[in-house]
Structures are given as C-alpha cells and as structure tokens.
C-alpha positions in Angstrom: -4.0 -6.0 -94.8 -5.2 -8.2 -92.0 -8.2 -9.5 -93.0 -10.6 -9.6 -89.5 -13.8 -12.1 -89.5 -16.6 -10.1 -87.6 -18.3 -13.3 -87.2 -15.5 -14.3 -85.0 -16.8 -11.7 -82.4 -17.9 -13.2 -79.5 -21.6 -13.9 -78.5 -22.0 -12.3 -74.8 -24.7 -14.0 -73.0 -26.9 -11.4 -70.8 -26.0 -13.0 -67.5 -22.1 -13.5 -68.6 -20.0 -16.0 -66.5 -17.0 -14.3 -64.0 -14.6 -17.7 -65.3 -13.9 -20.3 -62.8 -11.8 -21.9 -64.9 -9.8 -19.8 -67.5 -6.5 -20.5 -69.4 -5.0 -24.2 -68.2 -7.8 -24.8 -66.1 -10.4 -25.0 -69.5 -7.3 -26.0 -71.8 -5.2 -28.1 -69.7 -2.5 -28.8 -73.0 -1.4 -24.9 -72.4 0.4 -26.3 -69.2 3.1 -27.4 -71.9 3.5 -23.9 -72.2 5.5 -23.6 -68.9 6.9 -19.7 -68.2 4.2 -19.1 -71.2 1.4 -20.3 -69.4 2.3 -18.1 -66.5 1.9 -14.8 -68.5 -1.4 -16.0 -69.2 -2.3 -16.3 -65.5 -0.8 -13.5 -64.8 -3.6 -11.7 -67.6 -5.7 -12.8 -65.6 -4.9 -12.4 -62.2 -4.2 -8.6 -63.0 -7.8 -8.7 -65.0 -9.6 -9.9 -61.9 -7.9 -6.9 -60.1 -10.0 -4.6 -61.7 -13.0 -5.6 -60.5 -11.6 -5.1 -56.6 -9.6 -1.5 -57.5 -11.1 1.8 -56.6 -8.6 3.9 -57.7 -8.4 4.8 -61.7 -4.9 5.5 -62.2 -3.9 1.3 -60.3 -6.6 -0.2 -62.5 -5.3 1.9 -65.6 -1.6 0.6 -64.8 -3.5 -2.9 -64.0 -4.9 -3.2 -67.3 -1.9 -1.8 -68.6 -0.1 -4.7 -67.0 -2.3 -7.7 -68.4 -1.8 -6.0 -72.0 1.9 -6.2 -72.0 2.0 -10.3 -71.3 -1.1 -10.8 -73.3 0.7 -9.1 -76.5 4.3 -10.6 -75.4 3.2 -14.2 -75.1 2.9 -13.8 -79.1 5.6 -12.1 -79.7 8.0 -14.9 -78.0 6.2 -16.9 -80.4 7.8 -15.2 -83.1 11.1 -14.9 -81.5 11.1 -19.7 -81.8 8.9 -19.1 -84.8 11.6 -21.1 -87.8 7.8 -21.5 -89.5 5.7 -23.8 -88.1 4.4 -21.0 -85.5 2.6 -19.1 -88.3 -1.2 -20.0 -87.2 -0.5 -19.1 -83.7 1.2 -15.4 -83.8 -1.6 -12.9 -82.8 -0.8 -11.1 -86.6 -1.6 -14.1 -88.5 -5.1 -14.3 -86.4 -8.1 -13.7 -88.3 -10.0 -12.1 -85.0 -10.8 -9.2 -84.8 -10.7 -9.1 -80.7 -7.5 -9.6 -80.6 -6.1 -7.7 -82.7 -7.6 -4.9 -80.5 -5.8 -5.3 -77.8 -2.8 -6.2 -79.7 -3.1 -2.4 -80.9 -4.8 -1.0 -77.6 -1.4 -1.2 -76.1 0.3 1.6 -77.7 -2.6 3.8 -76.3 -1.8 5.5 -74.0 -5.5 5.5 -72.1 -7.7 6.3 -69.2 -9.7 4.0 -67.5 -12.3 5.7 -66.1 -15.8 4.5 -64.1 -19.4 4.6 -64.7 -22.9 3.8 -62.4 -25.3 2.5 -63.6 -28.9 4.1 -63.0 -31.5 2.0 -64.2 -29.9 -1.5 -65.0 -27.7 -3.4 -63.7 -24.8 -5.9 -65.0 -25.4 -9.7 -64.4 -22.6 -12.0 -63.3 -23.5 -15.9 -63.1 -20.4 -17.6 -61.6 -20.4 -20.8 -63.6 -17.6 -24.5 -64.6 -16.9 -24.0 -67.6 -16.4 -27.4 -67.6 -20.0 -29.0 -66.4 -21.7 -25.7 -68.2 -25.2 -27.4 -67.6 -24.7 -27.9 -64.1 -27.1 -26.2 -61.7 -26.5 -22.6 -60.4 -27.4 -21.5 -56.9 -27.1 -18.8 -55.4 -24.5 -17.7 -58.3 -26.0 -14.5 -59.8 -24.1 -11.2 -58.8 -25.1 -7.2 -59.7 -22.5 -4.6 -60.4 -22.9 -1.5 -59.3 -20.2 0.3 -62.0 -18.1 -0.9 -64.8 -14.6 0.2 -66.0 -14.3 1.5 -68.8 -12.1 3.8 -71.7 -12.4 6.1 -72.5 -13.9 6.6 -76.2 -11.7 9.7 -77.3 -9.0 7.0 -76.3 -10.6 4.1 -79.2 -10.0 6.3 -81.7 -6.4 6.9 -80.9 -5.7 3.4 -82.2 -6.6 4.7 -85.6 -3.6 6.2 -85.5 -1.2 4.5 -83.7 2.2 2.2 -85.7 0.7 -0.8 -86.8 -2.3 0.8 -87.9 -1.4 0.6 -91.2 -1.7 -2.9 -91.7 -5.4 -2.6 -91.3 -8.9 -1.0 -93.1 -9.6 2.0 -91.8 -13.2 0.4 -91.7 -12.3 -2.1 -90.3 -10.9 -0.7 -87.3 -14.2 1.6 -86.8 -15.8 -1.4 -86.9 -13.6 -3.1 -84.3 -13.6 0.3 -81.8 -17.6 1.1 -82.6 -18.4 -2.5 -80.8 -16.0 -2.6 -78.1 -17.3 1.3 -77.1 -20.8 -0.5 -76.9 -20.4 -3.6 -75.5 -17.6 -1.9 -72.5 -20.8 -0.4 -71.6 -22.9 -3.5 -70.9 -19.9 -5.3 -69.7 -17.2 -3.4 -69.1 -13.1 -3.7 -70.8 -11.9 -6.2 -68.6 -14.3 -8.9 -69.0 -14.2 -8.5 -73.1 -9.9 -8.4 -72.9 -10.5 -11.7 -71.2 -12.4 -13.1 -74.0 -9.8 -11.8 -76.1 -7.3 -13.8 -74.0 -10.4 -16.9 -74.3 -10.1 -16.7 -77.8 -6.2 -16.9 -78.0 -6.2 -19.5 -75.5 -8.5 -21.5 -77.8 -6.5 -21.7 -80.9 -3.1 -22.2 -78.6 -4.5 -24.9 -77.2 -6.4 -26.1 -80.6 -2.3 -25.9 -82.2 -0.7 -28.1 -79.5 -3.2 -30.8 -79.7 -2.5 -31.4 -83.1 1.4 -30.8 -82.8 2.0 -33.1 -79.5 6.0 -32.2 -80.3 5.9 -27.9 -80.4 6.3 -27.9 -76.9 9.9 -28.2 -76.8 11.2 -25.4 -77.3 9.0 -23.1 -75.0 10.9 -25.4 -71.4 
C-alpha cells in the first residue's frame, strides 16, 4: 500500500499566486532535463489555457492533456531507472496531491464552471524568486472557477491502481480536493501538485549532478 503523508498537502493562502515563475523558471536545474522539461512546461501551458477557454469540452480536453504530460514524466523516469531514480518516481512519493492527479488520469471526468455569488477568489501576481517584493496593482478576482464533478471524483476509488491505496486515504484526498477546488479551481490545485513534483526532481538533480546524462 502507498504511504501518503497528509501533512504534505499544500497550504493555500487567501490570495494565492498566479505563477509568474514556474518549472525551470523557479527551479533552473530542471533545464538539465532537456525534453522532459518541455513536458513540464506543457503541463503549465495546458492549465493556463483553462483560464481563457469558455467551452467546457475544450477545458476538459486541455486538462486531460496536462494530466497525460504529468504522468508521462514519471513513466519516463521508470523506463530509465536502474535503481537510482526510485526517489523521483511518483509511485514512491508520499505527496497525496501528486497521487490524486496521477489517479485522476484514469477517470472519465467532466469539467464544469461554478459562478461566485457572494464571494470572489483573489489572485496575487507574485514573482516566486522575490516573494517579499512590493506588489502594485497585482490583485485580481475571478467570477468563475473550473471544477470536476464530485461524482466523477468518486470514480478514482474504482480505477485499476486504486487497489494500491488505503480506502480512507483515497476518501480523504478526494474530499480535500472537492472542498478546495470550489474555493480555488481544479487547475490551480493541479499546478500545486506539479510544483511539488518539480521541487522533488530539482532537489534530486542538485544532489546528483551526473544524473542528467541519461535524459539528453
């Protein structure tokens, strides 16, 4: 069974950042991944497209494309692994949100839009390399968010890989995502999972400077 550490669920501030720096912009060592870094950038590209796409079918298509790129990164690590890459393969990580989106790829889900009535979601544009800098005219509010139907999220429990998880753990991460996506949007939660994975990979590359050769 997978061991998930729910203390690793990300803290979400009231005004959360629209990422100005992400992937290799935030973790320069990722540039050493070559084409794999391009797949990381593709994840973010598809997610950012959701902010502008009005058609719900296209939103779902972009989101699935991002999921495929995300899961594909770890699959490539598996193919090249001879024992030294175990710690950056998603199956071996304790991050619940990373596992959630890995499982979500096997679900036939629909993305809907919810409108805010008495409240808004506040974004703050920040430079992640200078988190304490002044932020002038940088706060925005969204009138709607992309979410995945709660009934669709439940199908994660019946995916082929769900057997590797404790049932209470699956229920816990699904309920957490359901609550947080209605406050922040499913694409923002996914961007946090991607950032967590980028952080893990970057930390590994910084410790093992020769590890990039097999990915060129």
